[in-house]
PDB file with SEQRES, HELIX, SHEET and CRYST1 records, atoms N, CA, C and O in Angstrom:
SEQRES   1 A   83  MET ASN LEU GLU PHE PHE ASN THR HIS SER HIS ALA ALA          
SEQRES   2 A   83  ARG LEU GLU ILE ILE TRP GLN HIS GLY THR PHE LEU ALA          
SEQRES   3 A   83  HIS ARG GLY ARG ARG GLY TYR ARG ILE ALA LEU TYR ASP          
SEQRES   4 A   83  LEU GLY ASN PHE PHE ALA GLU ILE TRP THR ASN PRO TYR          
SEQRES   5 A   83  THR ASP TYR VAL SER MET VAL ARG GLY TYR LYS SER LYS          
SEQRES   6 A   83  LYS ALA LEU GLU PRO TYR LEU ALA GLU ILE ASN ILE GLU          
SEQRES   7 A   83  SER MET MET GLU TRP                                          
HELIX    1 AA1 LEU A    3  ASN A    7  1                                   5    
HELIX    2 AA2 HIS A   11  HIS A   21  1                                  11    
HELIX    3 AA3 LYS A   66  TYR A   71  5                                   6    
HELIX    4 AA4 ILE A   77  MET A   80  5                                   4    
SHEET    1 AA1 4 THR A  23  ARG A  30  0                                        
SHEET    2 AA1 4 TYR A  33  ASP A  39 -1                                        
SHEET    3 AA1 4 PHE A  44  THR A  49 -1                                        
SHEET    4 AA1 4 VAL A  56  TYR A  62 -1                                        
CRYST1    1.000    1.000    1.000  90.00  90.00  90.00 P 1           1          
ATOM      1  N   MET A   1      -3.783  -7.638 -12.949  1.00  0.00           N  
ATOM      2  CA  MET A   1      -4.029  -6.319 -12.381  1.00  0.00           C  
ATOM      3  C   MET A   1      -2.810  -5.453 -12.659  1.00  0.00           C  
ATOM      4  O   MET A   1      -1.674  -5.872 -12.436  1.00  0.00           O  
ATOM      5  N   ASN A   2      -3.055  -4.252 -13.143  1.00  0.00           N  
ATOM      6  CA  ASN A   2      -1.949  -3.309 -13.331  1.00  0.00           C  
ATOM      7  C   ASN A   2      -2.334  -1.960 -12.719  1.00  0.00           C  
ATOM      8  O   ASN A   2      -3.496  -1.713 -12.396  1.00  0.00           O  
ATOM      9  N   LEU A   3      -1.337  -1.106 -12.572  1.00  0.00           N  
ATOM     10  CA  LEU A   3      -1.537   0.176 -11.903  1.00  0.00           C  
ATOM     11  C   LEU A   3      -2.555   1.043 -12.633  1.00  0.00           C  
ATOM     12  O   LEU A   3      -3.381   1.689 -11.988  1.00  0.00           O  
ATOM     13  N   GLU A   4      -2.515   1.072 -13.935  1.00  0.00           N  
ATOM     14  CA  GLU A   4      -3.439   1.908 -14.700  1.00  0.00           C  
ATOM     15  C   GLU A   4      -4.890   1.473 -14.465  1.00  0.00           C  
ATOM     16  O   GLU A   4      -5.773   2.314 -14.295  1.00  0.00           O  
ATOM     17  N   PHE A   5      -5.130   0.165 -14.455  1.00  0.00           N  
ATOM     18  CA  PHE A   5      -6.467  -0.371 -14.183  1.00  0.00           C  
ATOM     19  C   PHE A   5      -6.897  -0.030 -12.753  1.00  0.00           C  
ATOM     20  O   PHE A   5      -8.031   0.392 -12.530  1.00  0.00           O  
ATOM     21  N   PHE A   6      -6.002  -0.210 -11.796  1.00  0.00           N  
ATOM     22  CA  PHE A   6      -6.264   0.110 -10.394  1.00  0.00           C  
ATOM     23  C   PHE A   6      -6.692   1.569 -10.244  1.00  0.00           C  
ATOM     24  O   PHE A   6      -7.653   1.867  -9.535  1.00  0.00           O  
ATOM     25  N   ASN A   7      -5.982   2.470 -10.909  1.00  0.00           N  
ATOM     26  CA  ASN A   7      -6.249   3.905 -10.768  1.00  0.00           C  
ATOM     27  C   ASN A   7      -7.548   4.360 -11.418  1.00  0.00           C  
ATOM     28  O   ASN A   7      -7.995   5.477 -11.159  1.00  0.00           O  
ATOM     29  N   THR A   8      -8.164   3.534 -12.252  1.00  0.00           N  
ATOM     30  CA  THR A   8      -9.450   3.908 -12.851  1.00  0.00           C  
ATOM     31  C   THR A   8     -10.616   3.672 -11.889  1.00  0.00           C  
ATOM     32  O   THR A   8     -11.739   4.101 -12.157  1.00  0.00           O  
ATOM     33  N   HIS A   9     -10.357   2.999 -10.788  1.00  0.00           N  
ATOM     34  CA  HIS A   9     -11.415   2.660  -9.842  1.00  0.00           C  
ATOM     35  C   HIS A   9     -11.616   3.751  -8.787  1.00  0.00           C  
ATOM     36  O   HIS A   9     -10.740   4.582  -8.543  1.00  0.00           O  
ATOM     37  N   SER A  10     -12.785   3.717  -8.181  1.00  0.00           N  
ATOM     38  CA  SER A  10     -13.106   4.653  -7.101  1.00  0.00           C  
ATOM     39  C   SER A  10     -12.274   4.326  -5.862  1.00  0.00           C  
ATOM     40  O   SER A  10     -11.634   3.277  -5.782  1.00  0.00           O  
ATOM     41  N   HIS A  11     -12.297   5.226  -4.922  1.00  0.00           N  
ATOM     42  CA  HIS A  11     -11.618   5.065  -3.637  1.00  0.00           C  
ATOM     43  C   HIS A  11     -12.034   3.738  -2.978  1.00  0.00           C  
ATOM     44  O   HIS A  11     -11.178   2.954  -2.567  1.00  0.00           O  
ATOM     45  N   ALA A  12     -13.331   3.495  -2.881  1.00  0.00           N  
ATOM     46  CA  ALA A  12     -13.858   2.281  -2.243  1.00  0.00           C  
ATOM     47  C   ALA A  12     -13.463   1.026  -3.010  1.00  0.00           C  
ATOM     48  O   ALA A  12     -13.133   0.006  -2.405  1.00  0.00           O  
ATOM     49  N   ALA A  13     -13.493   1.094  -4.327  1.00  0.00           N  
ATOM     50  CA  ALA A  13     -13.134  -0.075  -5.141  1.00  0.00           C  
ATOM     51  C   ALA A  13     -11.649  -0.398  -5.013  1.00  0.00           C  
ATOM     52  O   ALA A  13     -11.272  -1.569  -5.006  1.00  0.00           O  
ATOM     53  N   ARG A  14     -10.799   0.628  -4.912  1.00  0.00           N  
ATOM     54  CA  ARG A  14      -9.360   0.394  -4.708  1.00  0.00           C  
ATOM     55  C   ARG A  14      -9.112  -0.301  -3.372  1.00  0.00           C  
ATOM     56  O   ARG A  14      -8.257  -1.181  -3.279  1.00  0.00           O  
ATOM     57  N   LEU A  15      -9.855   0.090  -2.340  1.00  0.00           N  
ATOM     58  CA  LEU A  15      -9.740  -0.590  -1.047  1.00  0.00           C  
ATOM     59  C   LEU A  15     -10.093  -2.066  -1.174  1.00  0.00           C  
ATOM     60  O   LEU A  15      -9.387  -2.926  -0.647  1.00  0.00           O  
ATOM     61  N   GLU A  16     -11.168  -2.354  -1.860  1.00  0.00           N  
ATOM     62  CA  GLU A  16     -11.586  -3.747  -2.054  1.00  0.00           C  
ATOM     63  C   GLU A  16     -10.526  -4.543  -2.809  1.00  0.00           C  
ATOM     64  O   GLU A  16     -10.242  -5.688  -2.459  1.00  0.00           O  
ATOM     65  N   ILE A  17      -9.948  -3.947  -3.834  1.00  0.00           N  
ATOM     66  CA  ILE A  17      -8.894  -4.623  -4.603  1.00  0.00           C  
ATOM     67  C   ILE A  17      -7.708  -4.943  -3.705  1.00  0.00           C  
ATOM     68  O   ILE A  17      -7.167  -6.048  -3.753  1.00  0.00           O  
ATOM     69  N   ILE A  18      -7.307  -3.981  -2.891  1.00  0.00           N  
ATOM     70  CA  ILE A  18      -6.180  -4.199  -1.983  1.00  0.00           C  
ATOM     71  C   ILE A  18      -6.498  -5.310  -0.994  1.00  0.00           C  
ATOM     72  O   ILE A  18      -5.678  -6.206  -0.794  1.00  0.00           O  
ATOM     73  N   TRP A  19      -7.661  -5.271  -0.378  1.00  0.00           N  
ATOM     74  CA  TRP A  19      -8.018  -6.274   0.619  1.00  0.00           C  
ATOM     75  C   TRP A  19      -8.156  -7.666   0.014  1.00  0.00           C  
ATOM     76  O   TRP A  19      -7.854  -8.657   0.679  1.00  0.00           O  
ATOM     77  N   GLN A  20      -8.606  -7.757  -1.236  1.00  0.00           N  
ATOM     78  CA  GLN A  20      -8.786  -9.066  -1.872  1.00  0.00           C  
ATOM     79  C   GLN A  20      -7.508  -9.612  -2.492  1.00  0.00           C  
ATOM     80  O   GLN A  20      -7.281 -10.822  -2.476  1.00  0.00           O  
ATOM     81  N   HIS A  21      -6.665  -8.729  -3.043  1.00  0.00           N  
ATOM     82  CA  HIS A  21      -5.519  -9.204  -3.824  1.00  0.00           C  
ATOM     83  C   HIS A  21      -4.159  -8.769  -3.286  1.00  0.00           C  
ATOM     84  O   HIS A  21      -3.130  -9.258  -3.751  1.00  0.00           O  
ATOM     85  N   GLY A  22      -4.139  -7.866  -2.325  1.00  0.00           N  
ATOM     86  CA  GLY A  22      -2.878  -7.336  -1.832  1.00  0.00           C  
ATOM     87  C   GLY A  22      -2.258  -8.182  -0.740  1.00  0.00           C  
ATOM     88  O   GLY A  22      -2.946  -8.919  -0.033  1.00  0.00           O  
ATOM     89  N   THR A  23      -0.952  -8.063  -0.616  1.00  0.00           N  
ATOM     90  CA  THR A  23      -0.200  -8.698   0.458  1.00  0.00           C  
ATOM     91  C   THR A  23       0.381  -7.596   1.326  1.00  0.00           C  
ATOM     92  O   THR A  23       1.152  -6.763   0.851  1.00  0.00           O  
ATOM     93  N   PHE A  24       0.010  -7.592   2.592  1.00  0.00           N  
ATOM     94  CA  PHE A  24       0.500  -6.567   3.502  1.00  0.00           C  
ATOM     95  C   PHE A  24       2.006  -6.693   3.664  1.00  0.00           C  
ATOM     96  O   PHE A  24       2.535  -7.793   3.827  1.00  0.00           O  
ATOM     97  N   LEU A  25       2.702  -5.536   3.616  1.00  0.00           N  
ATOM     98  CA  LEU A  25       4.154  -5.526   3.775  1.00  0.00           C  
ATOM     99  C   LEU A  25       4.620  -4.798   5.027  1.00  0.00           C  
ATOM    100  O   LEU A  25       5.480  -5.304   5.747  1.00  0.00           O  
ATOM    101  N   ALA A  26       4.064  -3.611   5.302  1.00  0.00           N  
ATOM    102  CA  ALA A  26       4.582  -2.813   6.423  1.00  0.00           C  
ATOM    103  C   ALA A  26       3.626  -1.670   6.762  1.00  0.00           C  
ATOM    104  O   ALA A  26       2.747  -1.309   5.980  1.00  0.00           O  
ATOM    105  N   HIS A  27       3.832  -1.113   7.959  1.00  0.00           N  
ATOM    106  CA  HIS A  27       3.149   0.105   8.408  1.00  0.00           C  
ATOM    107  C   HIS A  27       4.190   1.194   8.609  1.00  0.00           C  
ATOM    108  O   HIS A  27       5.369   0.922   8.834  1.00  0.00           O  
ATOM    109  N   ARG A  28       3.729   2.423   8.522  1.00  0.00           N  
ATOM    110  CA  ARG A  28       4.548   3.562   8.915  1.00  0.00           C  
ATOM    111  C   ARG A  28       3.604   4.684   9.320  1.00  0.00           C  
ATOM    112  O   ARG A  28       2.398   4.607   9.087  1.00  0.00           O  
ATOM    113  N   GLY A  29       4.153   5.714   9.921  1.00  0.00           N  
ATOM    114  CA  GLY A  29       3.357   6.875  10.277  1.00  0.00           C  
ATOM    115  C   GLY A  29       3.901   8.113   9.600  1.00  0.00           C  
ATOM    116  O   GLY A  29       5.101   8.228   9.349  1.00  0.00           O  
ATOM    117  N   ARG A  30       2.999   9.043   9.306  1.00  0.00           N  
ATOM    118  CA  ARG A  30       3.406  10.320   8.710  1.00  0.00           C  
ATOM    119  C   ARG A  30       2.284  11.324   8.881  1.00  0.00           C  
ATOM    120  O   ARG A  30       1.130  11.050   8.551  1.00  0.00           O  
ATOM    121  N   ARG A  31       2.637  12.497   9.402  1.00  0.00           N  
ATOM    122  CA  ARG A  31       1.697  13.617   9.558  1.00  0.00           C  
ATOM    123  C   ARG A  31       0.393  13.208  10.240  1.00  0.00           C  
ATOM    124  O   ARG A  31      -0.684  13.673   9.867  1.00  0.00           O  
ATOM    125  N   GLY A  32       0.497  12.344  11.231  1.00  0.00           N  
ATOM    126  CA  GLY A  32      -0.680  11.923  11.979  1.00  0.00           C  
ATOM    127  C   GLY A  32      -1.465  10.795  11.343  1.00  0.00           C  
ATOM    128  O   GLY A  32      -2.519  10.425  11.861  1.00  0.00           O  
ATOM    129  N   TYR A  33      -0.997  10.236  10.246  1.00  0.00           N  
ATOM    130  CA  TYR A  33      -1.677   9.127   9.583  1.00  0.00           C  
ATOM    131  C   TYR A  33      -0.956   7.817   9.830  1.00  0.00           C  
ATOM    132  O   TYR A  33       0.258   7.801  10.033  1.00  0.00           O  
ATOM    133  N   ARG A  34      -1.693   6.726   9.813  1.00  0.00           N  
ATOM    134  CA  ARG A  34      -1.136   5.383   9.807  1.00  0.00           C  
ATOM    135  C   ARG A  34      -1.209   4.923   8.352  1.00  0.00           C  
ATOM    136  O   ARG A  34      -2.285   4.929   7.753  1.00  0.00           O  
ATOM    137  N   ILE A  35      -0.092   4.533   7.792  1.00  0.00           N  
ATOM    138  CA  ILE A  35      -0.020   4.187   6.376  1.00  0.00           C  
ATOM    139  C   ILE A  35       0.380   2.722   6.249  1.00  0.00           C  
ATOM    140  O   ILE A  35       1.412   2.304   6.774  1.00  0.00           O  
ATOM    141  N   ALA A  36      -0.435   1.956   5.556  1.00  0.00           N  
ATOM    142  CA  ALA A  36      -0.169   0.538   5.346  1.00  0.00           C  
ATOM    143  C   ALA A  36       0.248   0.322   3.892  1.00  0.00           C  
ATOM    144  O   ALA A  36      -0.399   0.820   2.971  1.00  0.00           O  
ATOM    145  N   LEU A  37       1.324  -0.418   3.700  1.00  0.00           N  
ATOM    146  CA  LEU A  37       1.851  -0.714   2.368  1.00  0.00           C  
ATOM    147  C   LEU A  37       1.476  -2.131   1.973  1.00  0.00           C  
ATOM    148  O   LEU A  37       1.608  -3.066   2.764  1.00  0.00           O  
ATOM    149  N   TYR A  38       1.002  -2.283   0.726  1.00  0.00           N  
ATOM    150  CA  TYR A  38       0.618  -3.586   0.193  1.00  0.00           C  
ATOM    151  C   TYR A  38       1.298  -3.827  -1.146  1.00  0.00           C  
ATOM    152  O   TYR A  38       1.513  -2.903  -1.930  1.00  0.00           O  
ATOM    153  N   ASP A  39       1.630  -5.085  -1.388  1.00  0.00           N  
ATOM    154  CA  ASP A  39       2.172  -5.524  -2.681  1.00  0.00           C  
ATOM    155  C   ASP A  39       1.017  -6.075  -3.498  1.00  0.00           C  
ATOM    156  O   ASP A  39       0.269  -6.932  -3.027  1.00  0.00           O  
ATOM    157  N   LEU A  40       0.873  -5.581  -4.731  1.00  0.00           N  
ATOM    158  CA  LEU A  40      -0.170  -6.069  -5.623  1.00  0.00           C  
ATOM    159  C   LEU A  40       0.431  -6.668  -6.893  1.00  0.00           C  
ATOM    160  O   LEU A  40      -0.162  -6.577  -7.968  1.00  0.00           O  
ATOM    161  N   GLY A  41       1.576  -7.261  -6.770  1.00  0.00           N  
ATOM    162  CA  GLY A  41       2.203  -7.919  -7.921  1.00  0.00           C  
ATOM    163  C   GLY A  41       3.155  -7.013  -8.650  1.00  0.00           C  
ATOM    164  O   GLY A  41       4.353  -7.012  -8.370  1.00  0.00           O  
ATOM    165  N   ASN A  42       2.637  -6.235  -9.591  1.00  0.00           N  
ATOM    166  CA  ASN A  42       3.533  -5.361 -10.367  1.00  0.00           C  
ATOM    167  C   ASN A  42       3.465  -3.891  -9.952  1.00  0.00           C  
ATOM    168  O   ASN A  42       3.974  -3.017 -10.653  1.00  0.00           O  
ATOM    169  N   PHE A  43       2.830  -3.628  -8.804  1.00  0.00           N  
ATOM    170  CA  PHE A  43       2.845  -2.283  -8.223  1.00  0.00           C  
ATOM    171  C   PHE A  43       2.546  -2.386  -6.739  1.00  0.00           C  
ATOM    172  O   PHE A  43       2.176  -3.452  -6.246  1.00  0.00           O  
ATOM    173  N   PHE A  44       2.706  -1.280  -6.030  1.00  0.00           N  
ATOM    174  CA  PHE A  44       2.442  -1.205  -4.604  1.00  0.00           C  
ATOM    175  C   PHE A  44       1.289  -0.249  -4.352  1.00  0.00           C  
ATOM    176  O   PHE A  44       0.994   0.616  -5.178  1.00  0.00           O  
ATOM    177  N   ALA A  45       0.643  -0.408  -3.213  1.00  0.00           N  
ATOM    178  CA  ALA A  45      -0.453   0.486  -2.844  1.00  0.00           C  
ATOM    179  C   ALA A  45      -0.342   0.830  -1.368  1.00  0.00           C  
ATOM    180  O   ALA A  45       0.134   0.038  -0.554  1.00  0.00           O  
ATOM    181  N   GLU A  46      -0.799   2.041  -1.047  1.00  0.00           N  
ATOM    182  CA  GLU A  46      -0.839   2.507   0.330  1.00  0.00           C  
ATOM    183  C   GLU A  46      -2.269   2.863   0.713  1.00  0.00           C  
ATOM    184  O   GLU A  46      -3.042   3.377  -0.096  1.00  0.00           O  
ATOM    185  N   ILE A  47      -2.598   2.576   1.962  1.00  0.00           N  
ATOM    186  CA  ILE A  47      -3.859   3.012   2.557  1.00  0.00           C  
ATOM    187  C   ILE A  47      -3.504   3.954   3.699  1.00  0.00           C  
ATOM    188  O   ILE A  47      -2.853   3.552   4.662  1.00  0.00           O  
ATOM    189  N   TRP A  48      -3.935   5.215   3.589  1.00  0.00           N  
ATOM    190  CA  TRP A  48      -3.676   6.242   4.609  1.00  0.00           C  
ATOM    191  C   TRP A  48      -4.913   6.345   5.497  1.00  0.00           C  
ATOM    192  O   TRP A  48      -6.001   6.673   5.024  1.00  0.00           O  
ATOM    193  N   THR A  49      -4.739   6.062   6.783  1.00  0.00           N  
ATOM    194  CA  THR A  49      -5.849   6.036   7.727  1.00  0.00           C  
ATOM    195  C   THR A  49      -5.569   6.952   8.910  1.00  0.00           C  
ATOM    196  O   THR A  49      -4.448   7.004   9.416  1.00  0.00           O  
ATOM    197  N   ASN A  50      -6.608   7.681   9.351  1.00  0.00           N  
ATOM    198  CA  ASN A  50      -6.507   8.465  10.577  1.00  0.00           C  
ATOM    199  C   ASN A  50      -6.627   7.479  11.737  1.00  0.00           C  
ATOM    200  O   ASN A  50      -7.667   6.836  11.876  1.00  0.00           O  
ATOM    201  N   PRO A  51      -5.594   7.339  12.578  1.00  0.00           N  
ATOM    202  CA  PRO A  51      -5.634   6.329  13.640  1.00  0.00           C  
ATOM    203  C   PRO A  51      -6.660   6.604  14.735  1.00  0.00           C  
ATOM    204  O   PRO A  51      -7.007   5.695  15.489  1.00  0.00           O  
ATOM    205  N   TYR A  52      -7.151   7.831  14.839  1.00  0.00           N  
ATOM    206  CA  TYR A  52      -8.125   8.172  15.874  1.00  0.00           C  
ATOM    207  C   TYR A  52      -9.554   7.894  15.440  1.00  0.00           C  
ATOM    208  O   TYR A  52     -10.405   7.565  16.266  1.00  0.00           O  
ATOM    209  N   THR A  53      -9.820   8.025  14.144  1.00  0.00           N  
ATOM    210  CA  THR A  53     -11.183   7.840  13.646  1.00  0.00           C  
ATOM    211  C   THR A  53     -11.335   6.626  12.740  1.00  0.00           C  
ATOM    212  O   THR A  53     -12.457   6.240  12.411  1.00  0.00           O  
ATOM    213  N   ASP A  54     -10.220   6.016  12.333  1.00  0.00           N  
ATOM    214  CA  ASP A  54     -10.195   4.912  11.361  1.00  0.00           C  
ATOM    215  C   ASP A  54     -10.739   5.318   9.992  1.00  0.00           C  
ATOM    216  O   ASP A  54     -11.095   4.459   9.185  1.00  0.00           O  
ATOM    217  N   TYR A  55     -10.804   6.620   9.732  1.00  0.00           N  
ATOM    218  CA  TYR A  55     -11.241   7.118   8.428  1.00  0.00           C  
ATOM    219  C   TYR A  55     -10.099   6.962   7.419  1.00  0.00           C  
ATOM    220  O   TYR A  55      -8.975   7.400   7.666  1.00  0.00           O  
ATOM    221  N   VAL A  56     -10.402   6.335   6.284  1.00  0.00           N  
ATOM    222  CA  VAL A  56      -9.410   6.171   5.219  1.00  0.00           C  
ATOM    223  C   VAL A  56      -9.415   7.435   4.379  1.00  0.00           C  
ATOM    224  O   VAL A  56     -10.394   7.743   3.698  1.00  0.00           O  
ATOM    225  N   SER A  57      -8.306   8.164   4.436  1.00  0.00           N  
ATOM    226  CA  SER A  57      -8.206   9.440   3.737  1.00  0.00           C  
ATOM    227  C   SER A  57      -7.709   9.314   2.307  1.00  0.00           C  
ATOM    228  O   SER A  57      -8.103  10.083   1.430  1.00  0.00           O  
ATOM    229  N   MET A  58      -6.832   8.329   2.078  1.00  0.00           N  
ATOM    230  CA  MET A  58      -6.255   8.210   0.738  1.00  0.00           C  
ATOM    231  C   MET A  58      -5.904   6.757   0.460  1.00  0.00           C  
ATOM    232  O   MET A  58      -5.471   6.022   1.348  1.00  0.00           O  
ATOM    233  N   VAL A  59      -6.099   6.362  -0.782  1.00  0.00           N  
ATOM    234  CA  VAL A  59      -5.674   5.059  -1.280  1.00  0.00           C  
ATOM    235  C   VAL A  59      -4.942   5.334  -2.576  1.00  0.00           C  
ATOM    236  O   VAL A  59      -5.522   5.850  -3.531  1.00  0.00           O  
ATOM    237  N   ARG A  60      -3.654   4.985  -2.606  1.00  0.00           N  
ATOM    238  CA  ARG A  60      -2.888   5.290  -3.810  1.00  0.00           C  
ATOM    239  C   ARG A  60      -2.022   4.114  -4.211  1.00  0.00           C  
ATOM    240  O   ARG A  60      -1.530   3.362  -3.371  1.00  0.00           O  
ATOM    241  N   GLY A  61      -1.848   3.975  -5.514  1.00  0.00           N  
ATOM    242  CA  GLY A  61      -0.974   2.950  -6.062  1.00  0.00           C  
ATOM    243  C   GLY A  61       0.201   3.611  -6.749  1.00  0.00           C  
ATOM    244  O   GLY A  61       0.086   4.728  -7.252  1.00  0.00           O  
ATOM    245  N   TYR A  62       1.342   2.918  -6.772  1.00  0.00           N  
ATOM    246  CA  TYR A  62       2.525   3.463  -7.439  1.00  0.00           C  
ATOM    247  C   TYR A  62       3.523   2.363  -7.751  1.00  0.00           C  
ATOM    248  O   TYR A  62       3.466   1.269  -7.190  1.00  0.00           O  
ATOM    249  N   LYS A  63       4.439   2.679  -8.660  1.00  0.00           N  
ATOM    250  CA  LYS A  63       5.522   1.776  -9.019  1.00  0.00           C  
ATOM    251  C   LYS A  63       6.877   2.327  -8.600  1.00  0.00           C  
ATOM    252  O   LYS A  63       7.882   1.619  -8.678  1.00  0.00           O  
ATOM    253  N   SER A  64       6.919   3.556  -8.166  1.00  0.00           N  
ATOM    254  CA  SER A  64       8.159   4.241  -7.839  1.00  0.00           C  
ATOM    255  C   SER A  64       8.914   3.555  -6.701  1.00  0.00           C  
ATOM    256  O   SER A  64       8.376   3.371  -5.609  1.00  0.00           O  
ATOM    257  N   LYS A  65      10.139   3.187  -6.964  1.00  0.00           N  
ATOM    258  CA  LYS A  65      10.980   2.605  -5.918  1.00  0.00           C  
ATOM    259  C   LYS A  65      11.349   3.659  -4.879  1.00  0.00           C  
ATOM    260  O   LYS A  65      11.564   3.329  -3.712  1.00  0.00           O  
ATOM    261  N   LYS A  66      11.422   4.899  -5.283  1.00  0.00           N  
ATOM    262  CA  LYS A  66      11.733   6.000  -4.362  1.00  0.00           C  
ATOM    263  C   LYS A  66      10.668   6.091  -3.262  1.00  0.00           C  
ATOM    264  O   LYS A  66      10.988   6.394  -2.113  1.00  0.00           O  
ATOM    265  N   ALA A  67       9.413   5.833  -3.610  1.00  0.00           N  
ATOM    266  CA  ALA A  67       8.321   5.908  -2.639  1.00  0.00           C  
ATOM    267  C   ALA A  67       8.399   4.790  -1.597  1.00  0.00           C  
ATOM    268  O   ALA A  67       7.743   4.871  -0.559  1.00  0.00           O  
ATOM    269  N   LEU A  68       9.188   3.752  -1.861  1.00  0.00           N  
ATOM    270  CA  LEU A  68       9.348   2.653  -0.905  1.00  0.00           C  
ATOM    271  C   LEU A  68      10.391   2.945   0.169  1.00  0.00           C  
ATOM    272  O   LEU A  68      10.449   2.239   1.175  1.00  0.00           O  
ATOM    273  N   GLU A  69      11.207   3.964  -0.025  1.00  0.00           N  
ATOM    274  CA  GLU A  69      12.290   4.257   0.908  1.00  0.00           C  
ATOM    275  C   GLU A  69      11.850   4.390   2.365  1.00  0.00           C  
ATOM    276  O   GLU A  69      12.568   3.910   3.242  1.00  0.00           O  
ATOM    277  N   PRO A  70      10.704   5.019   2.674  1.00  0.00           N  
ATOM    278  CA  PRO A  70      10.308   5.125   4.088  1.00  0.00           C  
ATOM    279  C   PRO A  70      10.059   3.766   4.757  1.00  0.00           C  
ATOM    280  O   PRO A  70      10.019   3.682   5.985  1.00  0.00           O  
ATOM    281  N   TYR A  71       9.893   2.713   3.969  1.00  0.00           N  
ATOM    282  CA  TYR A  71       9.587   1.389   4.509  1.00  0.00           C  
ATOM    283  C   TYR A  71      10.812   0.480   4.625  1.00  0.00           C  
ATOM    284  O   TYR A  71      10.705  -0.607   5.193  1.00  0.00           O  
ATOM    285  N   LEU A  72      11.945   0.883   4.116  1.00  0.00           N  
ATOM    286  CA  LEU A  72      13.090  -0.016   4.017  1.00  0.00           C  
ATOM    287  C   LEU A  72      13.496  -0.638   5.346  1.00  0.00           C  
ATOM    288  O   LEU A  72      13.913  -1.795   5.376  1.00  0.00           O  
ATOM    289  N   ALA A  73      13.387   0.083   6.417  1.00  0.00           N  
ATOM    290  CA  ALA A  73      13.758  -0.465   7.720  1.00  0.00           C  
ATOM    291  C   ALA A  73      12.727  -1.468   8.239  1.00  0.00           C  
ATOM    292  O   ALA A  73      13.032  -2.255   9.134  1.00  0.00           O  
ATOM    293  N   GLU A  74      11.507  -1.450   7.687  1.00  0.00           N  
ATOM    294  CA  GLU A  74      10.423  -2.299   8.169  1.00  0.00           C  
ATOM    295  C   GLU A  74      10.198  -3.570   7.365  1.00  0.00           C  
ATOM    296  O   GLU A  74       9.623  -4.527   7.882  1.00  0.00           O  
ATOM    297  N   ILE A  75      10.641  -3.601   6.106  1.00  0.00           N  
ATOM    298  CA  ILE A  75      10.324  -4.716   5.216  1.00  0.00           C  
ATOM    299  C   ILE A  75      11.419  -5.772   5.268  1.00  0.00           C  
ATOM    300  O   ILE A  75      12.604  -5.463   5.142  1.00  0.00           O  
ATOM    301  N   ASN A  76      11.008  -7.014   5.453  1.00  0.00           N  
ATOM    302  CA  ASN A  76      11.922  -8.144   5.390  1.00  0.00           C  
ATOM    303  C   ASN A  76      11.775  -8.771   4.008  1.00  0.00           C  
ATOM    304  O   ASN A  76      10.798  -9.471   3.744  1.00  0.00           O  
ATOM    305  N   ILE A  77      12.736  -8.526   3.131  1.00  0.00           N  
ATOM    306  CA  ILE A  77      12.617  -9.003   1.752  1.00  0.00           C  
ATOM    307  C   ILE A  77      13.015 -10.470   1.595  1.00  0.00           C  
ATOM    308  O   ILE A  77      12.795 -11.049   0.531  1.00  0.00           O  
ATOM    309  N   GLU A  78      13.591 -11.079   2.619  1.00  0.00           N  
ATOM    310  CA  GLU A  78      13.979 -12.483   2.513  1.00  0.00           C  
ATOM    311  C   GLU A  78      12.772 -13.377   2.221  1.00  0.00           C  
ATOM    312  O   GLU A  78      12.885 -14.357   1.485  1.00  0.00           O  
ATOM    313  N   SER A  79      11.619 -13.036   2.801  1.00  0.00           N  
ATOM    314  CA  SER A  79      10.426 -13.848   2.580  1.00  0.00           C  
ATOM    315  C   SER A  79       9.893 -13.721   1.153  1.00  0.00           C  
ATOM    316  O   SER A  79       9.078 -14.539   0.725  1.00  0.00           O  
ATOM    317  N   MET A  80      10.339 -12.715   0.420  1.00  0.00           N  
ATOM    318  CA  MET A  80       9.885 -12.487  -0.952  1.00  0.00           C  
ATOM    319  C   MET A  80      10.809 -13.165  -1.973  1.00  0.00           C  
ATOM    320  O   MET A  80      10.472 -13.256  -3.154  1.00  0.00           O  
ATOM    321  N   MET A  81      11.955 -13.632  -1.521  1.00  0.00           N  
ATOM    322  CA  MET A  81      12.942 -14.185  -2.435  1.00  0.00           C  
ATOM    323  C   MET A  81      12.854 -15.697  -2.458  1.00  0.00           C  
ATOM    324  O   MET A  81      12.580 -16.333  -1.440  1.00  0.00           O  
ATOM    325  N   GLU A  82      13.088 -16.263  -3.627  1.00  0.00           N  
ATOM    326  CA  GLU A  82      13.129 -17.722  -3.763  1.00  0.00           C  
ATOM    327  C   GLU A  82      14.569 -18.153  -3.613  1.00  0.00           C  
ATOM    328  O   GLU A  82      15.455 -17.611  -4.274  1.00  0.00           O  
ATOM    329  N   TRP A  83      14.811 -19.117  -2.754  1.00  0.00           N  
ATOM    330  CA  TRP A  83      16.172 -19.611  -2.520  1.00  0.00           C  
ATOM    331  C   TRP A  83      16.412 -20.895  -3.245  1.00  0.00           C  
ATOM    332  O   TRP A  83      17.505 -21.456  -3.163  1.00  0.00           O  
TER     333      TRP A  83                                                      
END                                                                             
């Protein structure tokens, strides 16, 4: 699975890919949304949900390390490292 392939899918199909193949990493909030971050191997994905209605407003994938900055305080990377 790569980001380009992920982005060719519909909103609903991207959700299915995340739920089947993603590893949950962290939650955060922004502008009234609950945002869940998932690791999909060689890229990350976010699911933006309205916490009052549970409506999924956006599903996006990215590789940008800059986009991970809001999660740095929430992610424990020790579990991702091999010792």
